Structures are given as C-alpha cells and as structure tokens.
PDB file of N, CA, C and O in Angstrom, chain B, residues numbered from 101:
ATOM      1  N   MET B 101     -20.918  17.685 -89.012  1.00  0.00           N
ATOM      2  CA  MET B 101     -20.968  19.345 -89.952  1.00  0.00           C
ATOM      3  C   MET B 101     -20.984  18.457 -91.280  1.00  0.00           C
ATOM      4  O   MET B 101     -20.243  17.491 -91.460  1.00  0.00           O
ATOM      5  N   ILE B 102     -22.067  18.992 -92.304  1.00  0.00           N
ATOM      6  CA  ILE B 102     -22.152  18.346 -93.414  1.00  0.00           C
ATOM      7  C   ILE B 102     -21.599  19.026 -94.082  1.00  0.00           C
ATOM      8  O   ILE B 102     -21.625  20.250 -93.954  1.00  0.00           O
ATOM      9  N   LEU B 103     -20.754  18.217 -95.245  1.00  0.00           N
ATOM     10  CA  LEU B 103     -19.560  18.718 -95.682  1.00  0.00           C
ATOM     11  C   LEU B 103     -20.413  19.327 -97.421  1.00  0.00           C
ATOM     12  O   LEU B 103     -21.278  18.773 -98.100  1.00  0.00           O
ATOM     13  N   SER B 104     -19.971  20.117 -97.542  1.00  0.00           N
ATOM     14  CA  SER B 104     -20.862  20.553 -99.199  1.00  0.00           C
ATOM     15  C   SER B 104     -19.541  21.579-100.163  1.00  0.00           C
ATOM     16  O   SER B 104     -18.624  22.178 -99.602  1.00  0.00           O
ATOM     17  N   VAL B 105     -19.711  21.561-101.261  1.00  0.00           N
ATOM     18  CA  VAL B 105     -18.820  22.481-102.029  1.00  0.00           C
ATOM     19  C   VAL B 105     -19.716  23.801-102.481  1.00  0.00           C
ATOM     20  O   VAL B 105     -20.790  23.862-103.081  1.00  0.00           O
ATOM     21  N   LYS B 106     -18.815  24.867-101.935  1.00  0.00           N
ATOM     22  CA  LYS B 106     -19.033  26.122-101.896  1.00  0.00           C
ATOM     23  C   LYS B 106     -18.938  27.080-103.179  1.00  0.00           C
ATOM     24  O   LYS B 106     -19.476  28.150-103.464  1.00  0.00           O
ATOM     25  N   ASP B 107     -17.995  26.213-103.852  1.00  0.00           N
ATOM     26  CA  ASP B 107     -17.291  27.014-105.008  1.00  0.00           C
ATOM     27  C   ASP B 107     -16.474  26.288-105.691  1.00  0.00           C
ATOM     28  O   ASP B 107     -15.677  25.506-105.173  1.00  0.00           O
ATOM     29  N   VAL B 108     -16.601  26.486-106.946  1.00  0.00           N
ATOM     30  CA  VAL B 108     -15.434  25.250-107.718  1.00  0.00           C
ATOM     31  C   VAL B 108     -15.617  26.171-109.236  1.00  0.00           C
ATOM     32  O   VAL B 108     -16.465  26.810-109.861  1.00  0.00           O
ATOM     33  N   GLN B 109     -13.988  25.673-109.324  1.00  0.00           N
ATOM     34  CA  GLN B 109     -13.652  26.600-110.646  1.00  0.00           C
ATOM     35  C   GLN B 109     -12.795  25.336-111.539  1.00  0.00           C
ATOM     36  O   GLN B 109     -12.294  24.307-111.087  1.00  0.00           O
ATOM     37  N   TYR B 110     -12.840  25.869-113.056  1.00  0.00           N
ATOM     38  CA  TYR B 110     -11.985  24.588-113.636  1.00  0.00           C
ATOM     39  C   TYR B 110     -10.663  25.149-113.899  1.00  0.00           C
ATOM     40  O   TYR B 110     -10.477  26.293-114.315  1.00  0.00           O
ATOM     41  N   ILE B 111      -9.721  24.264-113.630  1.00  0.00           N
ATOM     42  CA  ILE B 111      -8.483  25.182-113.921  1.00  0.00           C
ATOM     43  C   ILE B 111      -7.600  24.224-115.440  1.00  0.00           C
ATOM     44  O   ILE B 111      -6.824  24.722-116.256  1.00  0.00           O
ATOM     45  N   SER B 112      -8.150  22.585-115.359  1.00  0.00           N
ATOM     46  CA  SER B 112      -7.511  22.567-116.791  1.00  0.00           C
ATOM     47  C   SER B 112      -8.038  20.936-117.202  1.00  0.00           C
ATOM     48  O   SER B 112      -8.413  20.037-116.449  1.00  0.00           O
ATOM     49  N   ASP B 113      -7.928  20.954-118.417  1.00  0.00           N
ATOM     50  CA  ASP B 113      -8.568  19.517-118.185  1.00  0.00           C
ATOM     51  C   ASP B 113      -9.660  18.798-117.777  1.00  0.00           C
ATOM     52  O   ASP B 113     -10.795  19.092-118.153  1.00  0.00           O
ATOM     53  N   TYR B 114      -9.405  17.812-116.987  1.00  0.00           N
ATOM     54  CA  TYR B 114     -11.015  17.412-116.114  1.00  0.00           C
ATOM     55  C   TYR B 114     -10.348  17.772-114.858  1.00  0.00           C
ATOM     56  O   TYR B 114     -10.377  16.988-113.909  1.00  0.00           O
ATOM     57  N   THR B 115      -9.849  18.715-114.798  1.00  0.00           N
ATOM     58  CA  THR B 115      -9.249  19.227-113.215  1.00  0.00           C
ATOM     59  C   THR B 115     -10.088  20.300-112.441  1.00  0.00           C
ATOM     60  O   THR B 115     -10.378  21.289-113.114  1.00  0.00           O
ATOM     61  N   LEU B 116     -10.397  20.286-111.531  1.00  0.00           N
ATOM     62  CA  LEU B 116     -11.244  21.829-110.755  1.00  0.00           C
ATOM     63  C   LEU B 116     -10.626  21.807-109.554  1.00  0.00           C
ATOM     64  O   LEU B 116      -9.866  20.981-109.049  1.00  0.00           O
ATOM     65  N   LEU B 117     -11.064  22.834-109.172  1.00  0.00           N
ATOM     66  CA  LEU B 117     -10.410  23.659-107.960  1.00  0.00           C
ATOM     67  C   LEU B 117     -11.763  23.839-107.290  1.00  0.00           C
ATOM     68  O   LEU B 117     -12.638  24.557-107.776  1.00  0.00           O
ATOM     69  N   CYS B 118     -11.936  22.999-105.883  1.00  0.00           N
ATOM     70  CA  CYS B 118     -13.010  22.989-105.357  1.00  0.00           C
ATOM     71  C   CYS B 118     -12.823  23.644-103.610  1.00  0.00           C
ATOM     72  O   CYS B 118     -11.871  23.568-102.834  1.00  0.00           O
ATOM     73  N   THR B 119     -13.798  24.097-103.509  1.00  0.00           N
ATOM     74  CA  THR B 119     -13.736  25.007-101.807  1.00  0.00           C
ATOM     75  C   THR B 119     -14.764  24.549-101.479  1.00  0.00           C
ATOM     76  O   THR B 119     -15.828  24.516-102.097  1.00  0.00           O
ATOM     77  N   PHE B 120     -14.358  23.962 -99.942  1.00  0.00           N
ATOM     78  CA  PHE B 120     -15.731  22.800 -99.224  1.00  0.00           C
ATOM     79  C   PHE B 120     -16.229  24.034 -97.998  1.00  0.00           C
ATOM     80  O   PHE B 120     -15.749  25.141 -97.751  1.00  0.00           O
ATOM     81  N   SER B 121     -17.170  23.430 -97.505  1.00  0.00           N
ATOM     82  CA  SER B 121     -17.854  24.172 -96.621  1.00  0.00           C
ATOM     83  C   SER B 121     -16.964  24.257 -95.094  1.00  0.00           C
ATOM     84  O   SER B 121     -17.232  24.966 -94.124  1.00  0.00           O
ATOM     85  N   ASP B 122     -16.000  23.426 -95.235  1.00  0.00           N
ATOM     86  CA  ASP B 122     -15.039  23.302 -94.266  1.00  0.00           C
ATOM     87  C   ASP B 122     -13.946  24.694 -94.281  1.00  0.00           C
ATOM     88  O   ASP B 122     -13.269  25.057 -93.320  1.00  0.00           O
ATOM     89  N   GLY B 123     -13.989  25.333 -95.628  1.00  0.00           N
ATOM     90  CA  GLY B 123     -12.689  26.183 -95.468  1.00  0.00           C
ATOM     91  C   GLY B 123     -11.596  25.553 -96.296  1.00  0.00           C
ATOM     92  O   GLY B 123     -10.455  25.970 -96.495  1.00  0.00           O
ATOM     93  N   VAL B 124     -12.142  24.544 -96.702  1.00  0.00           N
ATOM     94  CA  VAL B 124     -10.410  23.483 -97.589  1.00  0.00           C
ATOM     95  C   VAL B 124     -10.553  23.743 -98.777  1.00  0.00           C
ATOM     96  O   VAL B 124     -11.707  23.568 -99.167  1.00  0.00           O
ATOM     97  N   THR B 125      -9.766  24.134 -99.610  1.00  0.00           N
ATOM     98  CA  THR B 125      -9.570  24.597-101.233  1.00  0.00           C
ATOM     99  C   THR B 125      -8.708  23.254-101.516  1.00  0.00           C
ATOM    100  O   THR B 125      -7.664  23.113-100.878  1.00  0.00           O
ATOM    101  N   LYS B 126      -9.073  22.336-102.376  1.00  0.00           N
ATOM    102  CA  LYS B 126      -8.663  20.825-102.772  1.00  0.00           C
ATOM    103  C   LYS B 126      -8.813  21.005-104.691  1.00  0.00           C
ATOM    104  O   LYS B 126      -9.783  21.283-105.396  1.00  0.00           O
ATOM    105  N   LYS B 127      -7.588  20.741-104.973  1.00  0.00           N
ATOM    106  CA  LYS B 127      -7.517  20.584-106.463  1.00  0.00           C
ATOM    107  C   LYS B 127      -8.121  18.919-106.722  1.00  0.00           C
ATOM    108  O   LYS B 127      -7.554  17.927-106.265  1.00  0.00           O
ATOM    109  N   VAL B 128      -9.297  18.891-107.495  1.00  0.00           N
ATOM    110  CA  VAL B 128      -9.617  17.586-108.119  1.00  0.00           C
ATOM    111  C   VAL B 128      -9.511  17.142-109.594  1.00  0.00           C
ATOM    112  O   VAL B 128      -9.941  17.861-110.497  1.00  0.00           O
ATOM    113  N   ASP B 129      -8.894  15.866-109.838  1.00  0.00           N
ATOM    114  CA  ASP B 129      -8.455  15.577-111.061  1.00  0.00           C
ATOM    115  C   ASP B 129      -9.510  14.034-110.875  1.00  0.00           C
ATOM    116  O   ASP B 129      -9.529  13.124-110.046  1.00  0.00           O
ATOM    117  N   LEU B 130     -10.480  14.421-112.396  1.00  0.00           N
ATOM    118  CA  LEU B 130     -11.995  14.332-112.171  1.00  0.00           C
ATOM    119  C   LEU B 130     -11.996  12.811-113.216  1.00  0.00           C
ATOM    120  O   LEU B 130     -12.876  11.956-113.319  1.00  0.00           O
ATOM    121  N   SER B 131     -10.713  12.904-113.862  1.00  0.00           N
ATOM    122  CA  SER B 131     -10.792  12.109-115.230  1.00  0.00           C
ATOM    123  C   SER B 131     -10.476  10.160-115.149  1.00  0.00           C
ATOM    124  O   SER B 131     -10.521   9.280-116.009  1.00  0.00           O
ATOM    125  N   ILE B 132     -10.155  10.160-113.615  1.00  0.00           N
ATOM    126  CA  ILE B 132     -10.707   8.947-113.136  1.00  0.00           C
ATOM    127  C   ILE B 132     -12.100   8.109-113.196  1.00  0.00           C
ATOM    128  O   ILE B 132     -12.208   6.884-113.130  1.00  0.00           O
ATOM    129  N   LEU B 133     -13.192   9.116-113.344  1.00  0.00           N
ATOM    130  CA  LEU B 133     -14.173   8.907-113.394  1.00  0.00           C
ATOM    131  C   LEU B 133     -15.149   8.629-114.426  1.00  0.00           C
ATOM    132  O   LEU B 133     -16.332   8.292-114.384  1.00  0.00           O
ATOM    133  N   LEU B 134     -14.055   8.940-115.685  1.00  0.00           N
ATOM    134  CA  LEU B 134     -14.544   9.198-117.301  1.00  0.00           C
ATOM    135  C   LEU B 134     -15.065   7.834-117.728  1.00  0.00           C
ATOM    136  O   LEU B 134     -16.176   7.804-118.258  1.00  0.00           O
ATOM    137  N   ASN B 135     -14.146   6.292-117.497  1.00  0.00           N
ATOM    138  CA  ASN B 135     -14.404   5.107-117.744  1.00  0.00           C
ATOM    139  C   ASN B 135     -15.902   4.776-117.195  1.00  0.00           C
ATOM    140  O   ASN B 135     -16.442   3.855-117.809  1.00  0.00           O
ATOM    141  N   TYR B 136     -16.727   5.407-116.069  1.00  0.00           N
ATOM    142  CA  TYR B 136     -18.031   4.767-115.980  1.00  0.00           C
ATOM    143  C   TYR B 136     -18.912   5.532-116.698  1.00  0.00           C
ATOM    144  O   TYR B 136     -18.833   6.680-117.135  1.00  0.00           O
ATOM    145  N   PRO B 137     -19.869   4.594-116.748  1.00  0.00           N
ATOM    146  CA  PRO B 137     -21.033   5.575-117.775  1.00  0.00           C
ATOM    147  C   PRO B 137     -21.933   6.307-117.578  1.00  0.00           C
ATOM    148  O   PRO B 137     -22.853   6.442-118.384  1.00  0.00           O
ATOM    149  N   ALA B 138     -21.829   7.127-116.117  1.00  0.00           N
ATOM    150  CA  ALA B 138     -22.521   7.581-115.843  1.00  0.00           C
ATOM    151  C   ALA B 138     -21.943   8.970-116.624  1.00  0.00           C
ATOM    152  O   ALA B 138     -22.632   9.746-117.286  1.00  0.00           O
ATOM    153  N   PHE B 139     -20.209   9.089-116.316  1.00  0.00           N
ATOM    154  CA  PHE B 139     -19.600  10.262-116.535  1.00  0.00           C
ATOM    155  C   PHE B 139     -18.786  10.080-118.005  1.00  0.00           C
ATOM    156  O   PHE B 139     -17.881  10.909-118.098  1.00  0.00           O
ATOM    157  N   ALA B 140     -18.911   9.098-119.291  1.00  0.00           N
ATOM    158  CA  ALA B 140     -18.734   8.840-120.497  1.00  0.00           C
ATOM    159  C   ALA B 140     -19.045  10.085-121.176  1.00  0.00           C
ATOM    160  O   ALA B 140     -18.102  10.640-121.739  1.00  0.00           O
ATOM    161  N   GLU B 141     -20.243  10.653-121.232  1.00  0.00           N
ATOM    162  CA  GLU B 141     -20.474  12.090-122.043  1.00  0.00           C
ATOM    163  C   GLU B 141     -19.223  12.846-121.566  1.00  0.00           C
ATOM    164  O   GLU B 141     -18.339  13.065-122.394  1.00  0.00           O
ATOM    165  N   LEU B 142     -19.085  13.240-120.359  1.00  0.00           N
ATOM    166  CA  LEU B 142     -18.232  13.986-119.953  1.00  0.00           C
ATOM    167  C   LEU B 142     -17.027  14.060-120.284  1.00  0.00           C
ATOM    168  O   LEU B 142     -16.376  15.034-119.907  1.00  0.00           O
ATOM    169  N   LYS B 143     -16.284  12.798-121.268  1.00  0.00           N
ATOM    170  CA  LYS B 143     -15.115  13.047-122.074  1.00  0.00           C
ATOM    171  C   LYS B 143     -15.119  14.027-122.875  1.00  0.00           C
ATOM    172  O   LYS B 143     -13.980  14.338-123.222  1.00  0.00           O
ATOM    173  N   ASP B 144     -16.232  14.874-123.477  1.00  0.00           N
ATOM    174  CA  ASP B 144     -16.164  15.968-124.363  1.00  0.00           C
ATOM    175  C   ASP B 144     -16.074  16.676-123.466  1.00  0.00           C
ATOM    176  O   ASP B 144     -16.997  16.748-122.654  1.00  0.00           O
ATOM    177  N   ILE B 145     -14.397  17.767-123.271  1.00  0.00           N
ATOM    178  CA  ILE B 145     -14.042  18.643-122.438  1.00  0.00           C
ATOM    179  C   ILE B 145     -15.117  19.522-122.822  1.00  0.00           C
ATOM    180  O   ILE B 145     -15.770  19.782-121.812  1.00  0.00           O
ATOM    181  N   ASN B 146     -15.566  20.069-123.801  1.00  0.00           N
ATOM    182  CA  ASN B 146     -16.914  21.153-123.699  1.00  0.00           C
ATOM    183  C   ASN B 146     -18.085  20.701-122.455  1.00  0.00           C
ATOM    184  O   ASN B 146     -18.490  21.276-121.444  1.00  0.00           O
ATOM    185  N   MET B 147     -18.333  19.610-122.984  1.00  0.00           N
ATOM    186  CA  MET B 147     -19.606  19.404-121.790  1.00  0.00           C
ATOM    187  C   MET B 147     -19.037  19.024-120.305  1.00  0.00           C
ATOM    188  O   MET B 147     -19.634  19.274-119.258  1.00  0.00           O
ATOM    189  N   PHE B 148     -17.956  18.469-120.397  1.00  0.00           N
ATOM    190  CA  PHE B 148     -16.973  18.624-118.910  1.00  0.00           C
ATOM    191  C   PHE B 148     -17.320  19.677-117.728  1.00  0.00           C
ATOM    192  O   PHE B 148     -17.628  19.709-116.537  1.00  0.00           O
ATOM    193  N   LYS B 149     -16.948  20.914-119.367  1.00  0.00           N
ATOM    194  CA  LYS B 149     -16.672  22.413-118.253  1.00  0.00           C
ATOM    195  C   LYS B 149     -17.824  23.011-118.087  1.00  0.00           C
ATOM    196  O   LYS B 149     -17.839  24.063-117.447  1.00  0.00           O
ATOM    197  N   GLN B 150     -19.298  22.356-118.744  1.00  0.00           N
ATOM    198  CA  GLN B 150     -20.482  22.673-117.986  1.00  0.00           C
ATOM    199  C   GLN B 150     -21.128  22.492-116.866  1.00  0.00           C
ATOM    200  O   GLN B 150     -22.350  22.352-116.888  1.00  0.00           O
ATOM    201  N   PHE B 151     -20.515  22.469-115.854  1.00  0.00           N
ATOM    202  CA  PHE B 151     -20.947  21.836-114.727  1.00  0.00           C
ATOM    203  C   PHE B 151     -22.047  22.755-114.078  1.00  0.00           C
ATOM    204  O   PHE B 151     -22.516  23.761-114.612  1.00  0.00           O
ATOM    205  N   GLY B 152     -22.415  22.210-112.735  1.00  0.00           N
ATOM    206  CA  GLY B 152     -23.247  23.452-111.717  1.00  0.00           C
ATOM    207  C   GLY B 152     -22.921  22.613-110.572  1.00  0.00           C
ATOM    208  O   GLY B 152     -22.649  21.452-110.267  1.00  0.00           O
ATOM    209  N   LEU B 153     -23.138  24.160-109.938  1.00  0.00           N
ATOM    210  CA  LEU B 153     -22.989  23.796-108.481  1.00  0.00           C
ATOM    211  C   LEU B 153     -24.172  24.154-107.777  1.00  0.00           C
ATOM    212  O   LEU B 153     -24.792  25.210-107.897  1.00  0.00           O
ATOM    213  N   ASP B 154     -24.522  22.892-106.798  1.00  0.00           N
ATOM    214  CA  ASP B 154     -25.705  22.999-105.682  1.00  0.00           C
ATOM    215  C   ASP B 154     -25.230  22.141-104.777  1.00  0.00           C
ATOM    216  O   ASP B 154     -25.630  20.982-104.882  1.00  0.00           O
ATOM    217  N   GLY B 155     -24.253  22.474-103.650  1.00  0.00           N
ATOM    218  CA  GLY B 155     -23.794  21.790-103.026  1.00  0.00           C
ATOM    219  C   GLY B 155     -22.969  20.614-103.138  1.00  0.00           C
ATOM    220  O   GLY B 155     -22.531  20.026-102.149  1.00  0.00           O
ATOM    221  N   THR B 156     -22.777  20.307-104.173  1.00  0.00           N
ATOM    222  CA  THR B 156     -21.968  19.292-104.912  1.00  0.00           C
ATOM    223  C   THR B 156     -21.788  19.714-106.456  1.00  0.00           C
ATOM    224  O   THR B 156     -22.561  20.627-106.746  1.00  0.00           O
ATOM    225  N   LEU B 157     -20.997  19.305-107.493  1.00  0.00           N
ATOM    226  CA  LEU B 157     -21.309  19.073-108.606  1.00  0.00           C
ATOM    227  C   LEU B 157     -22.250  18.390-109.339  1.00  0.00           C
ATOM    228  O   LEU B 157     -22.589  17.320-108.833  1.00  0.00           O
ATOM    229  N   PHE B 158     -22.817  18.712-110.469  1.00  0.00           N
ATOM    230  CA  PHE B 158     -23.606  17.978-111.654  1.00  0.00           C
ATOM    231  C   PHE B 158     -23.780  19.094-112.692  1.00  0.00           C
ATOM    232  O   PHE B 158     -23.903  20.319-112.667  1.00  0.00           O
ATOM    233  N   TRP B 159     -23.727  17.953-113.779  1.00  0.00           N
ATOM    234  CA  TRP B 159     -23.861  18.226-114.645  1.00  0.00           C
ATOM    235  C   TRP B 159     -25.161  18.041-115.468  1.00  0.00           C
ATOM    236  O   TRP B 159     -25.830  17.078-115.093  1.00  0.00           O
ATOM    237  N   ALA B 160     -25.691  18.781-116.555  1.00  0.00           N
ATOM    238  CA  ALA B 160     -26.753  18.132-117.227  1.00  0.00           C
ATOM    239  C   ALA B 160     -27.485  16.940-117.778  1.00  0.00           C
ATOM    240  O   ALA B 160     -28.702  16.905-117.958  1.00  0.00           O
ATOM    241  N   ASN B 161     -26.507  15.813-118.069  1.00  0.00           N
ATOM    242  CA  ASN B 161     -26.731  14.420-118.455  1.00  0.00           C
ATOM    243  C   ASN B 161     -27.438  13.590-117.329  1.00  0.00           C
ATOM    244  O   ASN B 161     -27.912  12.461-117.455  1.00  0.00           O
ATOM    245  N   GLY B 162     -27.410  14.561-115.927  1.00  0.00           N
ATOM    246  CA  GLY B 162     -27.574  13.539-114.696  1.00  0.00           C
ATOM    247  C   GLY B 162     -26.596  13.309-113.630  1.00  0.00           C
ATOM    248  O   GLY B 162     -26.777  13.045-112.441  1.00  0.00           O
ATOM    249  N   ALA B 163     -25.355  13.489-114.412  1.00  0.00           N
ATOM    250  CA  ALA B 163     -24.316  13.095-113.475  1.00  0.00           C
ATOM    251  C   ALA B 163     -23.792  13.949-112.446  1.00  0.00           C
ATOM    252  O   ALA B 163     -23.565  15.130-112.708  1.00  0.00           O
ATOM    253  N   ASP B 164     -23.476  13.261-110.773  1.00  0.00           N
ATOM    254  CA  ASP B 164     -23.128  14.340-110.111  1.00  0.00           C
ATOM    255  C   ASP B 164     -22.608  13.509-109.156  1.00  0.00           C
ATOM    256  O   ASP B 164     -22.838  12.310-109.003  1.00  0.00           O
ATOM    257  N   ILE B 165     -21.581  14.538-108.250  1.00  0.00           N
ATOM    258  CA  ILE B 165     -20.636  13.548-107.319  1.00  0.00           C
ATOM    259  C   ILE B 165     -20.666  13.743-105.809  1.00  0.00           C
ATOM    260  O   ILE B 165     -20.707  14.909-105.415  1.00  0.00           O
ATOM    261  N   ALA B 166     -20.657  13.081-105.204  1.00  0.00           N
ATOM    262  CA  ALA B 166     -20.758  13.690-103.762  1.00  0.00           C
ATOM    263  C   ALA B 166     -19.231  14.511-103.068  1.00  0.00           C
ATOM    264  O   ALA B 166     -18.038  14.210-103.113  1.00  0.00           O
ATOM    265  N   PRO B 167     -19.797  15.357-102.608  1.00  0.00           N
ATOM    266  CA  PRO B 167     -18.675  16.479-101.820  1.00  0.00           C
ATOM    267  C   PRO B 167     -17.492  15.728-101.120  1.00  0.00           C
ATOM    268  O   PRO B 167     -16.325  16.086-100.964  1.00  0.00           O
ATOM    269  N   GLU B 168     -18.298  14.298-100.651  1.00  0.00           N
ATOM    270  CA  GLU B 168     -17.091  13.560 -99.846  1.00  0.00           C
ATOM    271  C   GLU B 168     -15.809  12.931-100.830  1.00  0.00           C
ATOM    272  O   GLU B 168     -14.606  13.080-100.614  1.00  0.00           O
ATOM    273  N   PHE B 169     -16.595  12.012-102.237  1.00  0.00           N
ATOM    274  CA  PHE B 169     -15.469  11.993-103.073  1.00  0.00           C
ATOM    275  C   PHE B 169     -15.048  12.812-103.263  1.00  0.00           C
ATOM    276  O   PHE B 169     -13.842  12.636-103.089  1.00  0.00           O
ATOM    277  N   LEU B 170     -15.337  14.292-103.715  1.00  0.00           N
ATOM    278  CA  LEU B 170     -14.055  15.106-104.107  1.00  0.00           C
ATOM    279  C   LEU B 170     -13.732  15.413-103.123  1.00  0.00           C
ATOM    280  O   LEU B 170     -12.901  16.273-103.417  1.00  0.00           O
ATOM    281  N   TYR B 171     -13.763  15.348-101.700  1.00  0.00           N
ATOM    282  CA  TYR B 171     -13.018  15.976-100.669  1.00  0.00           C
ATOM    283  C   TYR B 171     -11.452  14.797-100.608  1.00  0.00           C
ATOM    284  O   TYR B 171     -10.276  15.108-100.416  1.00  0.00           O
ATOM    285  N   GLU B 172     -12.064  13.438-100.855  1.00  0.00           N
ATOM    286  CA  GLU B 172     -11.313  12.222-100.579  1.00  0.00           C
ATOM    287  C   GLU B 172     -10.241  12.651-101.167  1.00  0.00           C
ATOM    288  O   GLU B 172      -9.269  13.052-100.526  1.00  0.00           O
ATOM    289  N   HIS B 173     -10.295  12.613-102.586  1.00  0.00           N
ATOM    290  CA  HIS B 173     -10.066  12.432-104.102  1.00  0.00           C
ATOM    291  C   HIS B 173      -8.956  13.729-104.047  1.00  0.00           C
ATOM    292  O   HIS B 173      -8.048  13.570-104.862  1.00  0.00           O
ATOM    293  N   GLY B 174      -8.859  14.944-103.266  1.00  0.00           N
ATOM    294  CA  GLY B 174      -8.617  15.877-103.698  1.00  0.00           C
ATOM    295  C   GLY B 174      -7.260  16.123-102.974  1.00  0.00           C
ATOM    296  O   GLY B 174      -7.037  15.612-101.876  1.00  0.00           O
ATOM    297  N   MET B 175      -6.467  16.824-103.537  1.00  0.00           N
ATOM    298  CA  MET B 175      -5.065  17.611-103.414  1.00  0.00           C
ATOM    299  C   MET B 175      -5.087  18.991-102.354  1.00  0.00           C
ATOM    300  O   MET B 175      -5.326  20.024-102.978  1.00  0.00           O
ATOM    301  N   VAL B 176      -4.957  19.116-101.408  1.00  0.00           N
ATOM    302  CA  VAL B 176      -4.596  20.614-101.000  1.00  0.00           C
ATOM    303  C   VAL B 176      -4.253  21.731-101.629  1.00  0.00           C
ATOM    304  O   VAL B 176      -3.082  22.093-101.510  1.00  0.00           O
ATOM    305  N   ALA B 177      -5.249  22.598-102.502  1.00  0.00           N
ATOM    306  CA  ALA B 177      -4.171  23.257-102.757  1.00  0.00           C
ATOM    307  C   ALA B 177      -3.242  24.525-102.324  1.00  0.00           C
ATOM    308  O   ALA B 177      -2.203  24.767-102.937  1.00  0.00           O
TER     309      ALA B 177
END
C-alpha cells in the first residue's frame, strides 16, 4: 500500500495532526526541519500555516515532505 496523507490540521507552533491512508492519526512536530534551507522560510509561523495537501504536505515556496517521513516522525495521537 502506498502511504499518503488524507487530512491535516494545524495544532500549534510547528506541530500538525496528520491522518494517513492506513487510518492512523499522528501528531508531527516539524520544527526539526526549520534549519534546512528548503524549510528556512517556514520559520515564519504564518507562512508555515499556509500548507497544502495533495497526498502529502507542501508549501508555496516549493518545500514538501514525504508521507513516510511524517509517519516515522509522528506520535500516535
């Protein structure tokens, strides 16, 4: 089965609640990514909140995250 993100909700700071195609929902803190160049602009919390969903998360600046990364780094909610 190919893993994808079916729903995502902003919780607080840089933490999101992601529901995956296998039915599992996980809380994912993405603050660990903010030191990487592709995610540096997202330190602006208002920009971070403007994510999109198309099987995974993406932002207007071109940054995106593989569903597998979100799944592995999330904690079951």
